[in-house]
Structure formats: structure tokens, C-alpha cells
C-alpha positions in Angstrom: 23.8 10.2 -5.6 20.1 10.6 -6.7 17.9 12.5 -4.6 15.0 10.0 -4.7 14.8 6.5 -5.2 11.3 5.0 -6.6 11.2 1.5 -5.7 9.2 -1.3 -7.8 9.0 -4.7 -6.0 7.9 -7.3 -8.5 7.1 -10.6 -9.4 6.1 -12.2 -12.4 3.8 -9.3 -13.5 5.7 -8.0 -16.8 2.7 -7.2 -18.4 1.3 -4.8 -15.8 5.0 -3.7 -15.0 5.6 -2.5 -18.7 3.0 0.3 -18.2 3.7 1.0 -14.7 7.4 2.0 -16.0 5.7 4.0 -18.7 4.2 6.3 -16.1 7.9 6.9 -14.8 9.9 7.5 -17.8 7.2 10.1 -18.7 8.2 11.9 -15.6 10.1 15.3 -16.2 12.2 14.8 -12.5 15.6 13.8 -13.6 17.3 13.5 -10.3 16.0 10.0 -9.3 16.7 6.3 -9.7 13.8 3.9 -10.9 14.7 0.5 -8.8 13.1 -2.8 -10.1 13.7 -5.1 -7.6 12.5 -8.2 -9.1 11.6 -11.3 -6.8 13.1 -14.0 -8.7 10.7 -13.9 -11.9 10.1 -16.8 -14.2 8.4 -14.5 -16.9 10.1 -11.8 -19.1 10.1 -9.1 -16.5 14.2 -8.4 -16.9 13.5 -8.4 -20.5 10.7 -5.5 -20.2 12.9 -3.4 -17.9 15.5 -3.8 -20.7 13.5 -2.5 -23.5 13.2 0.9 -21.7 16.6 3.2 -22.6 16.2 5.7 -19.7 19.5 5.9 -17.6 17.1 6.3 -14.4 16.4 2.6 -14.4 18.1 0.1 -12.5 17.4 -3.4 -12.1 18.0 -5.7 -9.4 17.2 -9.5 -8.7 16.7 -11.4 -5.4 18.3 -14.1 -6.7 15.7 -16.9 -5.1 12.1 -16.5 -4.4 11.6 -14.6 -1.1 8.7 -13.0 0.8 7.1 -9.6 -0.3 8.6 -8.2 2.9 12.1 -9.4 2.1 12.1 -8.5 -1.4 11.0 -5.0 -0.2 13.8 -5.1 2.4 16.2 -6.2 -0.4 15.8 -3.3 -2.4 15.8 -0.8 0.6 19.6 -2.3 1.0 20.4 -1.4 -2.4 18.7 2.6 -2.8 21.0 5.0 -3.9 18.5 8.2 -3.1 18.2 10.3 0.0 14.4 10.0 -0.4 12.4 6.9 -0.9 9.0 5.9 -2.3 7.5 2.5 -3.4 5.0 1.8 -5.8 3.2 -1.0 -6.7 3.7 -3.0 -10.4 0.4 -2.3 -11.7 0.4 1.3 -10.2 1.7 4.6 -11.7 2.5 8.0 -11.5 0.4 10.9 -13.2 2.4 13.3 -15.5 4.7 15.6 -13.6 3.9 14.2 -10.2 7.3 13.5 -8.9 8.6 17.1 -9.8 5.5 18.5 -8.2 6.0 16.4 -5.0 9.5 17.4 -4.5 9.1 21.0 -5.0 6.4 20.7 -2.0 8.8 18.8 0.0 11.6 21.4 -0.7 9.7 24.2 0.0 8.2 22.9 3.4 11.5 21.3 4.1 9.6 18.1 5.2 11.0 14.8 5.4 7.8 12.9 4.6 5.0 13.4 2.3 1.8 11.2 1.6 -1.2 11.9 -0.7 -4.6 10.7 -1.9 -4.1 8.3 -4.3 -6.7 7.9 -7.3 -8.3 4.2 -7.3 -8.5 2.2 -10.7 -9.2 -1.0 -11.3 -7.5 -2.4 -14.9 -9.9 -3.8 -17.7 -8.8 -7.3 -16.5 -9.8 -6.8 -13.0 -11.5 -10.0 -11.5 -14.9 -8.5 -10.7 -16.4 -7.7 -14.3 -18.5 -5.0 -12.8 -15.5 -3.1 -11.4 -13.6 -3.1 -14.9 -12.3 0.4 -15.9 -13.9 1.9 -12.2 -12.0 5.1 -11.1 -12.7 6.8 -7.5 -11.0 9.8 -6.8 -11.4 12.2 -3.7 -11.0 16.1 -3.5 -8.3 17.5 -6.5 -8.1 20.8 -4.6 -4.4 20.6 -4.0 -5.0 21.5 -0.2 -2.0 20.5 2.1 -1.8 19.5 5.7 0.4 18.7 8.5 0.0 15.9 10.4 1.9 14.7 13.5 2.9 11.0 13.2 2.2 9.8 16.9 -1.0 11.6 17.0 -2.3 10.1 14.0 -1.0 6.6 15.1 -3.3 7.0 18.3 -6.1 7.5 16.2 -5.7 4.6 13.8 -5.1 2.3 16.8 -8.2 3.4 18.1 -9.7 2.6 14.9 -11.1 6.0 14.3 -8.9 6.5 11.1 -7.5 4.2 8.6 -3.6 3.4 8.1 -3.4 5.1 4.9 -3.1 8.4 6.7 0.1 7.5 8.3 3.7 8.4 6.8 3.7 4.9 4.5 6.4 4.2 2.2 3.5 3.5 -0.5 1.5 6.4 -2.0 4.2 8.2 0.1 7.9 9.8 0.0 10.4 9.5 3.1 13.8 10.4 3.7 15.9 7.8 4.3 17.2 9.2 7.7 13.8 8.2 8.9 14.3 4.5 8.1 17.7 4.4 9.2 16.4 5.4 12.6 14.2 2.3 12.6 16.8 0.2 11.4 19.1 1.1 14.0 16.4 0.6 16.7 15.5 -3.0 15.5 17.6 -5.6 17.0 18.0 -7.7 13.9 18.6 -4.4 11.8 15.6 -5.0 9.4 13.2 -2.3 8.5 10.6 -4.6 7.2 9.8 -6.9 10.2 6.7 -7.5 8.6 3.8 -9.5 6.7 2.2 -6.4 5.1 5.1 -4.1 4.3 3.1 -1.2 3.6 0.9 -1.1 6.4 4.1 -1.7 8.9 6.1 1.1 7.3 3.3 3.7 8.2 3.1 2.4 11.8 6.9 2.4 12.5 7.6 5.7 10.6 4.8 7.4 12.6 7.3 7.2 15.8 10.0 8.9 14.2 8.6 11.3 11.6 7.2 14.1 14.0 5.5 16.2 11.6 4.5 15.4 7.9 2.7 16.9 4.8 -0.3 15.3 3.5 -1.6 16.4 0.2 -5.1 16.4 -1.3 -3.3 16.3 -5.0 -3.3 12.6 -6.2 0.6 12.3 -7.6 -0.4 8.6 -8.2 -2.9 6.2 -9.2 -3.5 2.9 -7.3 -4.1 0.0 -10.0 -6.0 -3.1 -9.2 -5.3 -5.7 -11.8 -5.6 -9.4 -12.0 -2.3 -9.6 -10.3 -3.3 -7.4 -7.0 -2.6 -9.0 -3.8 -5.2 -6.3 -2.4 -7.7 -7.3 -4.4 -7.1 -10.8 -4.2 -6.9 -10.4 -0.3 -10.3 -9.0 0.3 -12.0 -11.8 -1.8 -10.1 -14.6 -0.8 -8.8 -16.7 1.9 -4.9 -18.0 2.3 -6.5 -21.6 1.8 -7.2 -20.4 -2.0 -3.7 -21.1 -3.1 -3.8 -20.3 -6.6 -5.0 -16.7 -5.7 -2.4 -13.9 -5.5 -3.2 -13.7 -1.9 -2.9 -17.5 -1.1 0.7 -17.4 -3.2 1.6 -14.2 -0.8 0.7 -16.2 2.3 2.6 -19.3 1.2 5.8 -17.5 1.2 5.1 -15.4 4.6 7.9 -16.3 7.2 6.3 -14.1 10.1 3.4 -14.7 12.2 0.8 -12.2 13.8 0.4 -12.2 17.5 -1.8 -14.9 18.6 -4.6 -12.6 19.4 -5.1 -11.8 15.8 -6.7 -14.1 13.2 -5.9 -13.4 9.5 -8.4 -12.4 7.5 -9.9 -10.5 4.5 -9.7 -6.5 5.9 -7.1 -4.2 6.2 -8.2 -3.4 10.0 -6.6 -7.1 10.6 -3.4 -6.1 8.9 -3.5 -2.5 10.8 -3.5 -4.6 14.5 -1.2 -7.4 13.4 1.5 -5.1 11.9 1.1 -3.0 14.7 1.8 -5.8 17.1 4.8 -6.9 15.1 6.3 -3.3 15.4 5.9 -3.6 19.3 7.7 -7.0 19.1 10.5 -5.8 16.8 10.8 -2.2 18.3 10.5 -3.0 22.0 11.9 0.4 23.0 9.5 2.4 21.1 6.7 3.7 23.4 3.9 2.8 21.0 0.3 3.9 21.9 -2.0 1.3 23.2 -4.6 -0.3 20.7 -8.3 -0.4 21.6 -9.5 -3.8 21.4 -12.9 -3.3 21.8 -13.2 -0.7 18.7 -10.9 -3.0 16.8 -13.4 -5.8 17.0 -16.2 -3.4 16.3 -14.2 -2.3 13.1 -14.0 -6.0 12.0 -18.0 -6.4 12.4 -18.6 -3.1 10.1 -15.9 -4.2 7.6 -17.7 -7.7 7.6 -20.8 -6.2 6.5 -19.6 -4.8 3.4 -17.4 -7.5 2.5 -17.7 -10.2 -0.1 -16.3 -12.7 2.4 -17.9 -11.6 5.7 -17.7 -14.9 7.6 -14.1 -14.9 7.4 -13.7 -11.6 9.1 -16.3 -12.7 11.6 -14.1 -15.5 12.2 -11.3 -13.4 13.3 -13.7 -11.0 15.3 -14.5 -14.3 17.5 -11.2 -15.3 17.9 -10.3 -11.8 19.4 -12.9 -11.7 21.5 -11.9 -15.0 23.1 -8.2 -14.3 23.1 -8.5 -10.8 24.5 -11.8 -11.9 26.8 -14.1 -9.2 25.7 -17.6 -9.0 26.1 -18.7 -8.4 22.5 -21.6 -10.2 20.7 -20.4 -11.3 16.9 -23.0 -12.2 14.6 -22.9 -15.6 13.4 -23.4 -14.9 9.7 -23.9 -12.1 7.3 -24.6 -12.3 3.7 -21.8 -11.4 1.4 -21.9 -8.2 0.0 -21.2 -7.5 -3.7 -19.0 -4.6 -5.2 -21.7 -1.9 -6.5 -21.0 0.6 -9.2 -24.5 1.8 -9.5 -23.9 5.2 -7.4 -21.3 6.6 -10.0 -20.9 10.1 -9.8 -19.9 12.5 -6.5 -20.7 11.0 -3.3 -19.3 12.0 0.2 -16.5 13.7 -1.6 -15.6 10.9 -3.9 -16.1 11.2 -7.5 -16.6 7.6 -9.2 -16.9 7.1 -12.9 -16.1 4.0 -15.5 -14.2 4.9 -18.4 -14.8 3.4 -22.0 -12.0 0.5 -22.6 -11.1 2.0 -26.1 -10.0 5.2 -23.9 -8.1 3.6 -21.0 -6.4 0.3 -21.4 -3.8 0.2 -18.9 -2.4 2.1 -15.9 -0.5 4.4 -18.1 -3.6 5.5 -19.9 -5.5 6.1 -16.5 -2.7 8.3 -15.4 -2.7 10.3 -18.6 -6.9 10.8 -18.2 -6.7 12.0 -15.0 -4.1 14.8 -15.4 -6.4 17.2 -16.6 -9.2 16.7 -14.3 
């Protein structure tokens, strides 16, 4: 039995998946499996996976098209490792990252570790100004210990982002914690979610106790033309041909009626939190701060390329909850800017030459020595 299962949920992204797998077979950590969970792709995904001879790779297929959460659940039911992490099919791990991460967890006898990932936009990113753009926070390697419930209280007060929670995406978690959530769920499903990465952080916060938070960036989060996250912040569910539109067409759960879907992670945080309280009724979740939630939507709208969709969600919640908050009727779209390259508020941003960085593998190689 391998110690770690690294899961790649994928669907018809063979072009980026190839380079993601390259970052994994380049890892020197051997006690693991690379589990590719193919959501019934119609492209050459299976052939791309088979082109690698690494014995750590294992391929599974859902057999039919399912939602993202159901694909994540399908993969989870097939893991063989004691620890689990998920990685996007356009993301990558930097060289030596897995060994370093597992050594940290063993040294501190920890059941969960998360980290500050590096952000990278592929050369074919939909926003031309963002192509080959990098953003990285402190690389000092500092290590902290957080308390899961305390962090969740701050997240649901909208004073901290969900990425600080013990998520399975850009995080490694022991299977015993996931099994606790599965056993507590009446339907014995872990991912009772629409956005599985956000949901995992919320529910695992309730069972993890203390967990490690590292400033060392073990992985690079890639935003490609396929990315749901990139599409989500720029489109609406009505754009059926966008990655986000396709994602929404396959969703088989609904958010609480007080939450209207819109292009910002604050909405996902509240929506997934309310799903968690529904599917884990015996957990004593902290109460959300609805007033601060609406104010976070207004703040997010001011920085968004599609602000009116976020404002519409804020108005919906104000009416549904009965809050006395004035929401702006309209805001001008905010274009992503790369003018402020360099060091700003502990984040270093730069653009790499396309002849140097052409994919996520190149991106991971570039940042190794930084």
C-alpha cells in the first residue's frame, strides 16, 4: 500500500495533463501512486497517460460523464494511500516537493499540511495580458500550526480566505480524517458539494484539530484556457460553451436559497458551508456572518471583470436574509492588470519569456531555484 495518493481528476484536457504528469514522474518520492481519474473523456487522455512508463501511475475511468464532485468522489473510493492530495490537470508539483512535504508531516506527526502555492498563467491563457504571469508569496519556508475550527470561524466571518483551511487541493490529508467525515454523512459521501476543493476545507476543519501551514510553495497552480476557476471569475453559467458553463450544466446539487451563484469565491465559500451544514447535521459548525459576507461580495465586485453578476448575488442575499445593506446598482468592470510587476505586499509577480516557459512543467522547473 502506497503512503500517498496523488489524485488527478481530469476531463478532456490531455494537452495540459501531459505536462502535469511530467511534474509528477519527475518526483523522487517513491512510496506513492498517481491516480488519474478520467471523467469519460472523448479525447486521447487514456493514451497520454499510457505514454508514461512510471509504475506509480494508475488510470481509472468513471465510464460515464459525471459532475466534478462525483468524479472526485469516484477517485477517492479508489485510493490506496494513507494520505491523499488532489491536483488540477493543468497544475504541477515543483521538483522534490513530495519528499519535502512528507518529511515535514512525519517530523511533526501531522495528519494535514497545506501550503502557499505559486500562481501561474499558461501561455494560452484567455487573458492575453496574463499569459506567462507568475505570482508567488514568501518563499522563506516558515511553518505554522493552525487550529481547524478556529480558522473556519475566521473564514465564515469573512476575515480570511478559504485557502487557509485544510483543503485537499494544495494540501495533504490523512485518510482517517476523510473517513470520519464519510461516516458522519448520512449518505456516506465525502464530496456533498458543487465546488469540492472548497467543501473539503470546510468539512475537514471540523475534524482535523491542529494542522501545518507552510510558506514553502510545493505546487504551482496553473490557469489555462481549460481552467474552471479562470472561467468562473469571468463568465456566467449562461455561457454554455465556457468551462464554467459546462461545469454548471453537470452540477447535481444546489446551494441554499439564500445564496445566488456568482463569479467570486466568497459565494462558493458560503454555498459550500451551507451544503456542509446540510449533509453533516451533527457537526457544530460556527455561525456565518451574513453581513460581512455581503460586504465581501461588494468588495469583490469592485475588483471583478463581471461585477454586476456579483452585485446581483449580494442583492439576492440581502433580500433573502433581511439585511439592511445598500448594494451598488452597477460597477464598471475591472480589467486584470499586470502593470505592478515586482514585489508588492509580500507577493512577487513577474512574466516569463515564452521561449523559457511554455507549460506547467517549465513553470515548476523555473521556480525551483528561486
